[in-house]
All heavy atoms as a GROMACS GRO file, in nm:
protein
  595
    1GLY      N    1   0.075  -0.115   0.007
    1GLY     CA    2   0.001   0.002   0.001
    1GLY      C    3   0.089   0.127   0.001
    1GLY      O    4   0.210   0.120  -0.019
    2VAL      N    5   0.021   0.234   0.016
    2VAL     CA    6   0.087   0.360   0.031
    2VAL      C    7   0.150   0.384   0.163
    2VAL      O    8   0.071   0.361   0.263
    2VAL     CB    9  -0.021   0.474  -0.006
    2VAL    CG1   10   0.041   0.612   0.000
    2VAL    CG2   11  -0.082   0.453  -0.141
    3PRO      N   12   0.264   0.433   0.173
    3PRO     CA   13   0.325   0.454   0.308
    3PRO      C   14   0.241   0.562   0.383
    3PRO      O   15   0.188   0.650   0.324
    3PRO     CB   16   0.463   0.516   0.271
    3PRO     CG   17   0.495   0.459   0.137
    3PRO     CD   18   0.366   0.451   0.069
    4MET      N   19   0.233   0.539   0.508
    4MET     CA   20   0.148   0.624   0.596
    4MET      C   21   0.189   0.770   0.588
    4MET      O   22   0.099   0.860   0.580
    4MET     CB   23   0.151   0.576   0.734
    4MET     CG   24   0.023   0.601   0.811
    4MET     SD   25   0.019   0.530   0.972
    4MET     CE   26  -0.052   0.370   0.931
    5LEU      N   27   0.314   0.801   0.583
    5LEU     CA   28   0.362   0.946   0.573
    5LEU      C   29   0.316   1.005   0.442
    5LEU      O   30   0.269   1.116   0.440
    5LEU     CB   31   0.506   0.954   0.587
    5LEU     CG   32   0.575   1.089   0.589
    5LEU    CD1   33   0.518   1.162   0.710
    5LEU    CD2   34   0.722   1.081   0.602
    6GLU      N   35   0.310   0.930   0.342
    6GLU     CA   36   0.267   0.980   0.209
    6GLU      C   37   0.115   1.001   0.208
    6GLU      O   38   0.066   1.100   0.166
    6GLU     CB   39   0.293   0.880   0.097
    6GLU     CG   40   0.275   0.933  -0.042
    6GLU     CD   41   0.315   0.833  -0.144
    6GLU    OE1   42   0.425   0.765  -0.130
    6GLU    OE2   43   0.250   0.824  -0.248
    7ARG      N   44   0.036   0.912   0.280
    7ARG     CA   45  -0.100   0.936   0.296
    7ARG      C   46  -0.134   1.061   0.369
    7ARG      O   47  -0.232   1.130   0.340
    7ARG     CB   48  -0.166   0.817   0.367
    7ARG     CG   49  -0.184   0.697   0.289
    7ARG     CD   50  -0.247   0.591   0.367
    7ARG     NE   51  -0.282   0.478   0.278
    7ARG     CZ   52  -0.393   0.414   0.278
    7ARG    NH1   53  -0.492   0.448   0.370
    7ARG    NH2   54  -0.422   0.320   0.208
    8MET      N   55  -0.054   1.089   0.480
    8MET     CA   56  -0.076   1.205   0.556
    8MET      C   57  -0.054   1.323   0.468
    8MET      O   58  -0.132   1.421   0.482
    8MET     CB   59   0.020   1.219   0.672
    8MET     CG   60  -0.007   1.117   0.782
    8MET     SD   61   0.119   1.126   0.911
    8MET     CE   62   0.091   0.975   0.998
    9GLY      N   63   0.046   1.335   0.384
    9GLY     CA   64   0.064   1.446   0.286
    9GLY      C   65  -0.042   1.462   0.188
    9GLY      O   66  -0.079   1.569   0.146
   10LEU      N   67  -0.113   1.352   0.145
   10LEU     CA   68  -0.216   1.358   0.044
   10LEU      C   69  -0.341   1.424   0.101
   10LEU      O   70  -0.424   1.478   0.033
   10LEU     CB   71  -0.238   1.221  -0.013
   10LEU     CG   72  -0.125   1.160  -0.100
   10LEU    CD1   73  -0.153   1.012  -0.131
   10LEU    CD2   74  -0.106   1.243  -0.218
   11ASN      N   75  -0.362   1.383   0.235
   11ASN     CA   76  -0.485   1.435   0.300
   11ASN      C   77  -0.459   1.471   0.444
   11ASN      O   78  -0.483   1.398   0.530
   11ASN     CB   79  -0.596   1.314   0.291
   11ASN     CG   80  -0.734   1.368   0.330
   11ASN    OD1   81  -0.741   1.475   0.390
   11ASN    ND2   82  -0.835   1.284   0.310
   12PRO      N   83  -0.419   1.605   0.460
   12PRO     CA   84  -0.383   1.642   0.594
   12PRO      C   85  -0.491   1.632   0.700
   12PRO      O   86  -0.469   1.627   0.823
   12PRO     CB   87  -0.342   1.788   0.579
   12PRO     CG   88  -0.313   1.807   0.429
   12PRO     CD   89  -0.393   1.697   0.359
   13PHE      N   90  -0.613   1.635   0.652
   13PHE     CA   91  -0.729   1.618   0.746
   13PHE      C   92  -0.733   1.490   0.816
   13PHE      O   93  -0.806   1.466   0.913
   13PHE     CB   94  -0.863   1.644   0.678
   13PHE     CG   95  -0.866   1.797   0.623
   13PHE    CD1   96  -0.860   1.820   0.496
   13PHE    CD2   97  -0.886   1.903   0.719
   13PHE    CE1   98  -0.865   1.946   0.447
   13PHE    CE2   99  -0.893   2.030   0.671
   13PHE     CZ  100  -0.878   2.054   0.538
   14ARG      N  101  -0.659   1.389   0.766
   14ARG     CA  102  -0.667   1.255   0.816
   14ARG      C  103  -0.542   1.230   0.912
   14ARG      O  104  -0.526   1.116   0.961
   14ARG     CB  105  -0.662   1.153   0.700
   14ARG     CG  106  -0.791   1.150   0.625
   14ARG     CD  107  -0.787   1.062   0.503
   14ARG     NE  108  -0.760   0.931   0.543
   14ARG     CZ  109  -0.728   0.830   0.462
   14ARG    NH1  110  -0.718   0.853   0.332
   14ARG    NH2  111  -0.710   0.708   0.505
   15ILE      N  112  -0.464   1.331   0.928
   15ILE     CA  113  -0.335   1.311   1.007
   15ILE      C  114  -0.364   1.250   1.147
   15ILE      O  115  -0.303   1.160   1.191
   15ILE     CB  116  -0.257   1.444   1.016
   15ILE    CG1  117  -0.190   1.461   0.876
   15ILE    CG2  118  -0.148   1.434   1.122
   15ILE    CD1  119  -0.117   1.595   0.865
   16VAL      N  120  -0.454   1.304   1.219
   16VAL     CA  121  -0.479   1.264   1.355
   16VAL      C  122  -0.528   1.117   1.355
   16VAL      O  123  -0.476   1.034   1.434
   16VAL     CB  124  -0.587   1.352   1.423
   16VAL    CG1  125  -0.632   1.289   1.564
   16VAL    CG2  126  -0.533   1.490   1.441
   17ARG      N  127  -0.617   1.072   1.268
   17ARG     CA  128  -0.661   0.939   1.260
   17ARG      C  129  -0.541   0.846   1.217
   17ARG      O  130  -0.526   0.740   1.276
   17ARG     CB  131  -0.770   0.925   1.163
   17ARG     CG  132  -0.838   0.785   1.166
   17ARG     CD  133  -0.963   0.777   1.077
   17ARG     NE  134  -0.941   0.800   0.936
   17ARG     CZ  135  -0.890   0.695   0.857
   17ARG    NH1  136  -0.855   0.585   0.909
   17ARG    NH2  137  -0.875   0.720   0.733
   18LEU      N  138  -0.462   0.891   1.122
   18LEU     CA  139  -0.349   0.807   1.084
   18LEU      C  140  -0.242   0.790   1.200
   18LEU      O  141  -0.179   0.682   1.207
   18LEU     CB  142  -0.293   0.861   0.953
   18LEU     CG  143  -0.379   0.845   0.826
   18LEU    CD1  144  -0.326   0.919   0.719
   18LEU    CD2  145  -0.388   0.690   0.795
   19LEU      N  146  -0.224   0.905   1.270
   19LEU     CA  147  -0.123   0.895   1.378
   19LEU      C  148  -0.176   0.802   1.488
   19LEU      O  149  -0.097   0.729   1.546
   19LEU     CB  150  -0.098   1.030   1.438
   19LEU     CG  151  -0.010   1.128   1.356
   19LEU    CD1  152  -0.007   1.262   1.410
   19LEU    CD2  153   0.127   1.074   1.333
   20ALA      N  154  -0.302   0.798   1.514
   20ALA     CA  155  -0.360   0.710   1.612
   20ALA      C  156  -0.339   0.563   1.563
   20ALA      O  157  -0.313   0.477   1.644
   20ALA     CB  158  -0.508   0.745   1.630
   21LYS      N  159  -0.359   0.538   1.433
   21LYS     CA  160  -0.349   0.402   1.379
   21LYS      C  161  -0.200   0.369   1.388
   21LYS      O  162  -0.164   0.246   1.429
   21LYS     CB  163  -0.392   0.402   1.234
   21LYS     CG  164  -0.381   0.270   1.169
   21LYS     CD  165  -0.475   0.171   1.235
   21LYS     CE  166  -0.476   0.036   1.163
   21LYS     NZ  167  -0.550  -0.064   1.238
   22MET      N  168  -0.104   0.462   1.359
   22MET     CA  169   0.033   0.430   1.376
   22MET      C  170   0.074   0.386   1.522
   22MET      O  171   0.150   0.291   1.538
   22MET     CB  172   0.124   0.548   1.326
   22MET     CG  173   0.268   0.515   1.302
   22MET     SD  174   0.370   0.659   1.259
   22MET     CE  175   0.288   0.718   1.114
   23ALA      N  176   0.020   0.463   1.611
   23ALA     CA  177   0.048   0.430   1.749
   23ALA      C  178  -0.012   0.297   1.789
   23ALA      O  179   0.054   0.222   1.864
   23ALA     CB  180  -0.009   0.540   1.847
   24GLU      N  181  -0.131   0.273   1.742
   24GLU     CA  182  -0.200   0.134   1.766
   24GLU      C  183  -0.109   0.026   1.718
   24GLU      O  184  -0.085  -0.079   1.777
   24GLU     CB  185  -0.330   0.136   1.695
   24GLU     CG  186  -0.415   0.011   1.717
   24GLU     CD  187  -0.539   0.016   1.636
   24GLU    OE1  188  -0.614   0.125   1.643
   24GLU    OE2  189  -0.572  -0.074   1.560
   25LEU      N  190  -0.062   0.033   1.593
   25LEU     CA  191   0.024  -0.072   1.528
   25LEU      C  192   0.161  -0.082   1.608
   25LEU      O  193   0.207  -0.183   1.620
   25LEU     CB  194   0.053  -0.031   1.388
   25LEU     CG  195  -0.065  -0.041   1.288
   25LEU    CD1  196  -0.037   0.020   1.156
   25LEU    CD2  197  -0.117  -0.179   1.275
   26HIS      N  198   0.213   0.030   1.655
   26HIS     CA  199   0.336   0.031   1.727
   26HIS      C  200   0.315  -0.048   1.863
   26HIS      O  201   0.407  -0.129   1.906
   26HIS     CB  202   0.376   0.173   1.754
   26HIS     CG  203   0.525   0.180   1.807
   26HIS    ND1  204   0.626   0.212   1.719
   26HIS    CD2  205   0.578   0.170   1.925
   26HIS    CE1  206   0.734   0.208   1.788
   26HIS    NE2  207   0.713   0.184   1.923
   27VAL      N  208   0.206  -0.025   1.932
   27VAL     CA  209   0.178  -0.100   2.051
   27VAL      C  210   0.165  -0.247   2.023
   27VAL      O  211   0.215  -0.333   2.096
   27VAL     CB  212   0.052  -0.039   2.120
   27VAL    CG1  213   0.005  -0.136   2.233
   27VAL    CG2  214   0.078   0.102   2.172
   28ALA      N  215   0.091  -0.280   1.914
   28ALA     CA  216   0.078  -0.416   1.878
   28ALA      C  217   0.206  -0.489   1.844
   28ALA      O  218   0.226  -0.604   1.880
   28ALA     CB  219  -0.021  -0.427   1.759
   29LEU      N  220   0.300  -0.418   1.787
   29LEU     CA  221   0.428  -0.469   1.750
   29LEU      C  222   0.504  -0.501   1.879
   29LEU      O  223   0.571  -0.611   1.888
   29LEU     CB  224   0.509  -0.371   1.667
   29LEU     CG  225   0.653  -0.401   1.640
   29LEU    CD1  226   0.651  -0.530   1.545
   29LEU    CD2  227   0.722  -0.286   1.561
   30HIS      N  228   0.498  -0.414   1.981
   30HIS     CA  229   0.571  -0.431   2.106
   30HIS      C  230   0.508  -0.547   2.188
   30HIS      O  231   0.565  -0.599   2.278
   30HIS     CB  232   0.576  -0.306   2.187
   30HIS     CG  233   0.690  -0.222   2.133
   30HIS    ND1  234   0.816  -0.232   2.173
   30HIS    CD2  235   0.692  -0.115   2.050
   30HIS    CE1  236   0.891  -0.137   2.123
   30HIS    NE2  237   0.819  -0.072   2.041
   31ARG      N  238   0.384  -0.581   2.162
   31ARG     CA  239   0.314  -0.688   2.234
   31ARG      C  240   0.345  -0.829   2.169
   31ARG      O  241   0.316  -0.930   2.235
   31ARG     CB  242   0.163  -0.664   2.236
   31ARG     CG  243   0.123  -0.556   2.331
   31ARG     CD  244  -0.030  -0.540   2.332
   31ARG     NE  245  -0.060  -0.432   2.430
   31ARG     CZ  246  -0.168  -0.365   2.423
   31ARG    NH1  247  -0.253  -0.381   2.331
   31ARG    NH2  248  -0.188  -0.273   2.521
   32LEU      N  249   0.408  -0.830   2.061
   32LEU     CA  250   0.441  -0.959   2.009
   32LEU      C  251   0.549  -1.028   2.088
   32LEU      O  252   0.644  -0.967   2.140
   32LEU     CB  253   0.493  -0.943   1.860
   32LEU     CG  254   0.398  -0.901   1.757
   32LEU    CD1  255   0.471  -0.873   1.620
   32LEU    CD2  256   0.283  -1.002   1.731
   33PRO      N  257   0.531  -1.166   2.108
   33PRO     CA  258   0.636  -1.238   2.191
   33PRO      C  259   0.762  -1.243   2.102
   33PRO      O  260   0.758  -1.263   1.978
   33PRO     CB  261   0.570  -1.370   2.206
   33PRO     CG  262   0.476  -1.389   2.096
   33PRO     CD  263   0.417  -1.244   2.062
   34VAL      N  264   0.875  -1.231   2.172
   34VAL     CA  265   1.005  -1.242   2.099
   34VAL      C  266   1.064  -1.386   2.107
   34VAL      O  267   1.152  -1.416   2.031
   34VAL     CB  268   1.108  -1.139   2.162
   34VAL    CG1  269   1.064  -0.996   2.135
   34VAL    CG2  270   1.133  -1.169   2.303
   35THR      N  271   0.998  -1.463   2.187
   35THR     CA  272   1.040  -1.600   2.195
   35THR      C  273   1.023  -1.674   2.072
   35THR      O  274   0.917  -1.669   2.013
   35THR     CB  275   0.961  -1.677   2.316
   35THR    OG1  276   0.975  -1.595   2.436
   35THR    CG2  277   1.013  -1.815   2.343
   36GLY      N  278   1.123  -1.739   2.012
   36GLY     CA  279   1.115  -1.815   1.895
   36GLY      C  280   1.129  -1.730   1.771
   36GLY      O  281   1.122  -1.782   1.661
   37CYS      N  282   1.155  -1.598   1.784
   37CYS     CA  283   1.177  -1.516   1.666
   37CYS      C  284   1.304  -1.561   1.596
   37CYS      O  285   1.407  -1.568   1.665
   37CYS     CB  286   1.171  -1.370   1.709
   37CYS     SG  287   1.212  -1.261   1.568
   38PRO      N  288   1.303  -1.578   1.463
   38PRO     CA  289   1.419  -1.626   1.403
   38PRO      C  290   1.528  -1.510   1.372
   38PRO      O  291   1.634  -1.541   1.328
   38PRO     CB  292   1.369  -1.679   1.263
   38PRO     CG  293   1.244  -1.600   1.248
   38PRO     CD  294   1.183  -1.574   1.378
   39LEU      N  295   1.494  -1.388   1.401
   39LEU     CA  296   1.578  -1.275   1.374
   39LEU      C  297   1.678  -1.265   1.484
   39LEU      O  298   1.651  -1.287   1.601
   39LEU     CB  299   1.498  -1.148   1.360
   39LEU     CG  300   1.400  -1.136   1.251
   39LEU    CD1  301   1.314  -1.011   1.254
   39LEU    CD2  302   1.468  -1.148   1.115
   40PRO      N  303   1.804  -1.233   1.450
   40PRO     CA  304   1.907  -1.223   1.554
   40PRO      C  305   1.882  -1.088   1.638
   40PRO      O  306   1.828  -0.993   1.595
   40PRO     CB  307   2.037  -1.209   1.477
   40PRO     CG  308   1.996  -1.151   1.343
   40PRO     CD  309   1.859  -1.209   1.318
   41SER      N  310   1.916  -1.106   1.767
   41SER     CA  311   1.897  -0.988   1.852
   41SER      C  312   2.038  -0.940   1.894
   41SER      O  313   2.117  -1.031   1.947
   41SER     CB  314   1.814  -1.021   1.974
   41SER     OG  315   1.815  -0.916   2.066
   42GLN      N  316   2.066  -0.817   1.896
   42GLN     CA  317   2.184  -0.756   1.944
   42GLN      C  318   2.166  -0.680   2.068
   42GLN      O  319   2.252  -0.605   2.106
   42GLN     CB  320   2.246  -0.672   1.831
   42GLN     CG  321   2.280  -0.740   1.705
   42GLN     CD  322   2.316  -0.651   1.599
   42GLN    OE1  323   2.285  -0.531   1.590
   42GLN    NE2  324   2.393  -0.696   1.496
   43GLY      N  325   2.052  -0.705   2.134
   43GLY     CA  326   2.027  -0.630   2.257
   43GLY      C  327   1.947  -0.505   2.235
   43GLY      O  328   1.927  -0.454   2.121
   44PRO      N  329   1.914  -0.434   2.343
   44PRO     CA  330   1.835  -0.311   2.332
   44PRO      C  331   1.911  -0.201   2.264
   44PRO      O  332   2.035  -0.192   2.274
   44PRO     CB  333   1.813  -0.275   2.487
   44PRO     CG  334   1.820  -0.397   2.556
   44PRO     CD  335   1.926  -0.481   2.481
   45LEU      N  336   1.835  -0.124   2.184
   45LEU     CA  337   1.896  -0.016   2.096
   45LEU      C  338   1.985   0.078   2.179
   45LEU      O  339   2.096   0.115   2.141
   45LEU     CB  340   1.782   0.059   2.021
   45LEU     CG  341   1.832   0.170   1.936
   45LEU    CD1  342   1.927   0.121   1.822
   45LEU    CD2  343   1.720   0.252   1.877
   46VAL      N  344   1.924   0.127   2.294
   46VAL     CA  345   2.001   0.224   2.379
   46VAL      C  346   2.132   0.168   2.426
   46VAL      O  347   2.239   0.232   2.411
   46VAL     CB  348   1.922   0.267   2.502
   46VAL    CG1  349   1.995   0.347   2.596
   46VAL    CG2  350   1.791   0.340   2.455
   47GLU      N  351   2.135   0.043   2.470
   47GLU     CA  352   2.260  -0.017   2.514
   47GLU      C  353   2.359  -0.033   2.394
   47GLU      O  354   2.482  -0.010   2.408
   47GLU     CB  355   2.235  -0.153   2.579
   47GLU     CG  356   2.172  -0.143   2.712
   47GLU     CD  357   2.136  -0.265   2.782
   47GLU    OE1  358   2.190  -0.372   2.729
   47GLU    OE2  359   2.063  -0.266   2.873
   48ARG      N  360   2.307  -0.067   2.274
   48ARG     CA  361   2.398  -0.075   2.157
   48ARG      C  362   2.459   0.059   2.129
   48ARG      O  363   2.574   0.069   2.096
   48ARG     CB  364   2.321  -0.125   2.043
   48ARG     CG  365   2.293  -0.284   2.060
   48ARG     CD  366   2.230  -0.342   1.936
   48ARG     NE  367   2.086  -0.304   1.937
   48ARG     CZ  368   2.015  -0.273   1.830
   48ARG    NH1  369   2.071  -0.293   1.712
   48ARG    NH2  370   1.885  -0.242   1.845
   49ARG      N  371   2.373   0.162   2.123
   49ARG     CA  372   2.432   0.290   2.095
   49ARG      C  373   2.529   0.344   2.197
   49ARG      O  374   2.629   0.397   2.161
   49ARG     CB  375   2.311   0.397   2.081
   49ARG     CG  376   2.222   0.374   1.961
   49ARG     CD  377   2.298   0.377   1.834
   49ARG     NE  378   2.215   0.326   1.724
   49ARG     CZ  379   2.239   0.214   1.657
   49ARG    NH1  380   2.328   0.133   1.687
   49ARG    NH2  381   2.156   0.179   1.557
   50LEU      N  382   2.500   0.314   2.328
   50LEU     CA  383   2.595   0.355   2.426
   50LEU      C  384   2.735   0.284   2.406
   50LEU      O  385   2.842   0.341   2.428
   50LEU     CB  386   2.547   0.336   2.566
   50LEU     CG  387   2.436   0.426   2.619
   50LEU    CD1  388   2.376   0.377   2.747
   50LEU    CD2  389   2.493   0.565   2.631
   51ARG      N  390   2.722   0.153   2.372
   51ARG     CA  391   2.843   0.068   2.346
   51ARG      C  392   2.922   0.134   2.225
   51ARG      O  393   3.040   0.150   2.236
   51ARG     CB  394   2.806  -0.075   2.317
   51ARG     CG  395   2.914  -0.164   2.307
   51ARG     CD  396   2.875  -0.311   2.304
   51ARG     NE  397   2.767  -0.343   2.206
   51ARG     CZ  398   2.654  -0.390   2.237
   51ARG    NH1  399   2.625  -0.422   2.365
   51ARG    NH2  400   2.561  -0.411   2.148
   52ASP      N  401   2.850   0.172   2.123
   52ASP     CA  402   2.916   0.233   2.000
   52ASP      C  403   2.980   0.368   2.043
   52ASP      O  404   3.094   0.390   2.009
   52ASP     CB  405   2.812   0.262   1.895
   52ASP     CG  406   2.754   0.132   1.835
   52ASP    OD1  407   2.815   0.023   1.864
   52ASP    OD2  408   2.650   0.146   1.765
   53LEU      N  409   2.915   0.451   2.131
   53LEU     CA  410   2.966   0.575   2.169
   53LEU      C  411   3.088   0.556   2.254
   53LEU      O  412   3.192   0.627   2.242
   53LEU     CB  413   2.869   0.659   2.245
   53LEU     CG  414   2.758   0.719   2.168
   53LEU    CD1  415   2.651   0.790   2.252
   53LEU    CD2  416   2.824   0.835   2.077
   54ARG      N  417   3.088   0.448   2.342
   54ARG     CA  418   3.206   0.423   2.424
   54ARG      C  419   3.327   0.379   2.339
   54ARG      O  420   3.441   0.425   2.361
   54ARG     CB  421   3.169   0.318   2.533
   54ARG     CG  422   3.092   0.372   2.637
   54ARG     CD  423   3.075   0.271   2.760
   54ARG     NE  424   3.008   0.344   2.873
   54ARG     CZ  425   2.876   0.340   2.881
   54ARG    NH1  426   2.799   0.280   2.798
   54ARG    NH2  427   2.820   0.403   2.984
   55ALA      N  428   3.301   0.305   2.241
   55ALA     CA  429   3.408   0.261   2.143
   55ALA      C  430   3.468   0.384   2.071
   55ALA      O  431   3.585   0.394   2.060
   55ALA     CB  432   3.358   0.156   2.048
   56LEU      N  433   3.386   0.478   2.042
   56LEU     CA  434   3.426   0.595   1.977
   56LEU      C  435   3.517   0.684   2.071
   56LEU      O  436   3.618   0.739   2.029
   56LEU     CB  437   3.312   0.688   1.920
   56LEU     CG  438   3.245   0.628   1.796
   56LEU    CD1  439   3.123   0.719   1.763
   56LEU    CD2  440   3.341   0.628   1.681
   57THR      N  441   3.471   0.693   2.198
   57THR     CA  442   3.537   0.776   2.284
   57THR      C  443   3.682   0.716   2.325
   57THR      O  444   3.774   0.786   2.349
   57THR     CB  445   3.460   0.790   2.416
   57THR    OG1  446   3.445   0.670   2.488
   57THR    CG2  447   3.340   0.874   2.397
   58GLU      N  448   3.685   0.589   2.320
   58GLU     CA  449   3.822   0.525   2.346
   58GLU      C  450   3.921   0.557   2.233
   58GLU      O  451   4.032   0.568   2.261
   58GLU     CB  452   3.810   0.371   2.352
   58GLU     CG  453   3.726   0.321   2.469
   58GLU     CD  454   3.793   0.366   2.602
   58GLU    OE1  455   3.907   0.358   2.620
   58GLU    OE2  456   3.704   0.409   2.690
   59ARG      N  457   3.876   0.580   2.115
   59ARG     CA  458   3.961   0.613   2.007
   59ARG      C  459   3.982   0.770   1.984
   59ARG      O  460   4.085   0.808   1.942
   59ARG     CB  461   3.906   0.559   1.874
   59ARG     CG  462   3.908   0.412   1.866
   59ARG     CD  463   3.874   0.353   1.730
   59ARG     NE  464   3.757   0.413   1.668
   59ARG     CZ  465   3.636   0.350   1.662
   59ARG    NH1  466   3.622   0.234   1.717
   59ARG    NH2  467   3.528   0.403   1.611
   60ALA      N  468   3.876   0.847   2.020
   60ALA     CA  469   3.887   0.986   1.976
   60ALA      C  470   3.859   1.091   2.078
   60ALA      O  471   3.892   1.208   2.052
   60ALA     CB  472   3.791   1.006   1.855
   61ALA      N  473   3.802   1.063   2.193
   61ALA     CA  474   3.756   1.167   2.283
   61ALA      C  475   3.838   1.169   2.405
   61ALA      O  476   3.906   1.077   2.444
   61ALA     CB  477   3.609   1.139   2.314
   62GLY      N  478   3.818   1.282   2.476
   62GLY     CA  479   3.898   1.300   2.603
   62GLY      C  480   3.813   1.244   2.715
   62GLY      O  481   3.711   1.193   2.704
   63ASP      N  482   3.873   1.275   2.837
   63ASP     CA  483   3.813   1.221   2.963
   63ASP      C  484   3.674   1.280   2.986
   63ASP      O  485   3.587   1.206   3.042
   63ASP     CB  486   3.901   1.241   3.072
   63ASP     CG  487   4.029   1.159   3.074
   63ASP    OD1  488   4.030   1.064   3.010
   63ASP    OD2  489   4.133   1.214   3.122
   64GLY      N  490   3.641   1.391   2.948
   64GLY     CA  491   3.509   1.450   2.974
   64GLY      C  492   3.400   1.378   2.918
   64GLY      O  493   3.301   1.347   2.978
   65LEU      N  494   3.413   1.340   2.789
   65LEU     CA  495   3.308   1.261   2.728
   65LEU      C  496   3.293   1.124   2.777
   65LEU      O  497   3.192   1.067   2.802
   65LEU     CB  498   3.332   1.264   2.577
   65LEU     CG  499   3.226   1.188   2.484
   65LEU    CD1  500   3.082   1.240   2.515
   65LEU    CD2  501   3.254   1.199   2.334
   66ARG      N  502   3.412   1.065   2.804
   66ARG     CA  503   3.420   0.930   2.864
   66ARG      C  504   3.341   0.927   2.997
   66ARG      O  505   3.272   0.842   3.025
   66ARG     CB  506   3.568   0.885   2.873
   66ARG     CG  507   3.582   0.740   2.854
   66ARG     CD  508   3.731   0.706   2.853
   66ARG     NE  509   3.796   0.746   2.742
   66ARG     CZ  510   3.909   0.821   2.722
   66ARG    NH1  511   3.967   0.860   2.827
   66ARG    NH2  512   3.956   0.841   2.607
   67ASP      N  513   3.365   1.026   3.076
   67ASP     CA  514   3.310   1.041   3.210
   67ASP      C  515   3.158   1.047   3.197
   67ASP      O  516   3.079   0.990   3.268
   67ASP     CB  517   3.357   1.150   3.296
   67ASP     CG  518   3.507   1.124   3.338
   67ASP    OD1  519   3.550   1.010   3.334
   67ASP    OD2  520   3.569   1.227   3.374
   68ALA      N  521   3.116   1.130   3.095
   68ALA     CA  522   2.968   1.152   3.075
   68ALA      C  523   2.907   1.024   3.038
   68ALA      O  524   2.791   0.989   3.082
   68ALA     CB  525   2.946   1.252   2.968
   69LEU      N  526   2.972   0.945   2.948
   69LEU     CA  527   2.912   0.817   2.915
   69LEU      C  528   2.908   0.715   3.021
   69LEU      O  529   2.815   0.644   3.034
   69LEU     CB  530   2.993   0.761   2.792
   69LEU     CG  531   2.967   0.833   2.662
   69LEU    CD1  532   3.060   0.795   2.556
   69LEU    CD2  533   2.822   0.815   2.611
   70ARG      N  534   3.003   0.718   3.111
   70ARG     CA  535   3.005   0.627   3.226
   70ARG      C  536   2.887   0.662   3.314
   70ARG      O  537   2.825   0.573   3.376
   70ARG     CB  538   3.136   0.645   3.302
   70ARG     CG  539   3.236   0.539   3.266
   70ARG     CD  540   3.352   0.538   3.367
   70ARG     NE  541   3.471   0.528   3.283
   70ARG     CZ  542   3.562   0.636   3.266
   70ARG    NH1  543   3.541   0.744   3.332
   70ARG    NH2  544   3.666   0.619   3.182
   71TRP      N  545   2.855   0.797   3.328
   71TRP     CA  546   2.748   0.838   3.410
   71TRP      C  547   2.618   0.793   3.360
   71TRP      O  548   2.526   0.764   3.442
   71TRP     CB  549   2.749   0.996   3.417
   71TRP     CG  550   2.628   1.052   3.496
   71TRP    CD1  551   2.628   1.065   3.623
   71TRP    CD2  552   2.508   1.091   3.444
   71TRP    NE1  553   2.507   1.119   3.658
   71TRP    CE2  554   2.428   1.141   3.546
   71TRP    CE3  555   2.450   1.108   3.306
   71TRP    CZ2  556   2.305   1.195   3.524
   71TRP    CZ3  557   2.326   1.155   3.292
   71TRP    CH2  558   2.254   1.198   3.405
   72LEU      N  559   2.600   0.767   3.231
   72LEU     CA  560   2.484   0.716   3.173
   72LEU      C  561   2.452   0.570   3.215
   72LEU      O  562   2.330   0.535   3.217
   72LEU     CB  563   2.484   0.725   3.022
   72LEU     CG  564   2.474   0.863   2.962
   72LEU    CD1  565   2.495   0.863   2.813
   72LEU    CD2  566   2.335   0.930   2.992
   73GLY      N  567   2.549   0.499   3.258
   73GLY     CA  568   2.523   0.365   3.305
   73GLY      C  569   2.604   0.261   3.243
   73GLY      O  570   2.669   0.293   3.130
   74PRO      N  571   2.612   0.147   3.293
   74PRO     CA  572   2.689   0.036   3.236
   74PRO      C  573   2.627  -0.012   3.105
   74PRO      O  574   2.511  -0.009   3.086
   74PRO     CB  575   2.681  -0.066   3.347
   74PRO     CG  576   2.556  -0.045   3.424
   74PRO     CD  577   2.536   0.109   3.415
   75VAL      N  578   2.714  -0.060   3.026
   75VAL     CA  579   2.670  -0.127   2.901
   75VAL      C  580   2.707  -0.277   2.907
   75VAL      O  581   2.803  -0.314   2.954
   75VAL     CB  582   2.740  -0.066   2.778
   75VAL    CG1  583   2.706  -0.144   2.654
   75VAL    CG2  584   2.709   0.075   2.762
   76ARG      N  585   2.608  -0.360   2.873
   76ARG     CA  586   2.625  -0.504   2.880
   76ARG      C  587   2.705  -0.548   2.760
   76ARG      O  588   2.692  -0.501   2.654
   76ARG     CB  589   2.498  -0.573   2.899
   76ARG     CG  590   2.416  -0.533   3.019
   76ARG     CD  591   2.288  -0.597   3.022
   76ARG     NE  592   2.205  -0.518   3.113
   76ARG     CZ  593   2.079  -0.507   3.118
   76ARG    NH1  594   2.012  -0.582   3.024
   76ARG    NH2  595   2.011  -0.428   3.195
   0.00000   0.00000   0.00000
């Protein structure tokens, strides 16, 4: 079908209803069980991004940024 963002542009009067539908679909997606999913999991997005930032600071940043990332919490 037509992407939702494109539909919103075609008929701005439907934006509220389409946003509600998008939120409903998002909630339904998060309710799906992950057990048995064949897709690989690399862990929660926030933890992955923090891990990436820490790797960058080890190569390029000073102690200030490194301390700020430590303050955000441990990365698994």
